[in-house]
C-alpha angles and dihedrals in degrees: 000000000000135000119201128207137187103232126199120209126197106244093218102045099022090224123141105250101165143024140168129191118251120205124231094253091057091047090054089050090053096044096082090052092055131072094245098154104176095349096110092163094046096232095150125086113261126199112232118210139136115357096359092053089051092051093047089049090051094049098043096037105240137121113235113238114220094225093061133076113215134215138177110231137183127219136180108263115245121238 
């Protein structure tokens, strides 16, 4: 089982400073916009920018901050 999050990283320190969960349906909607190649489960880290970031923000309900770089990341589900 995987859980996925959109993560925001400070551009100066490169530290993660923000994240929000993304449900499976939203991930399936984002997949065609990403260069996933053979990663059907989207377990790799994907940079989000431009149109993909706008769509991720719409689906996850957040407003992108210009001082952050965003990624879509997968983690092992707890429990």
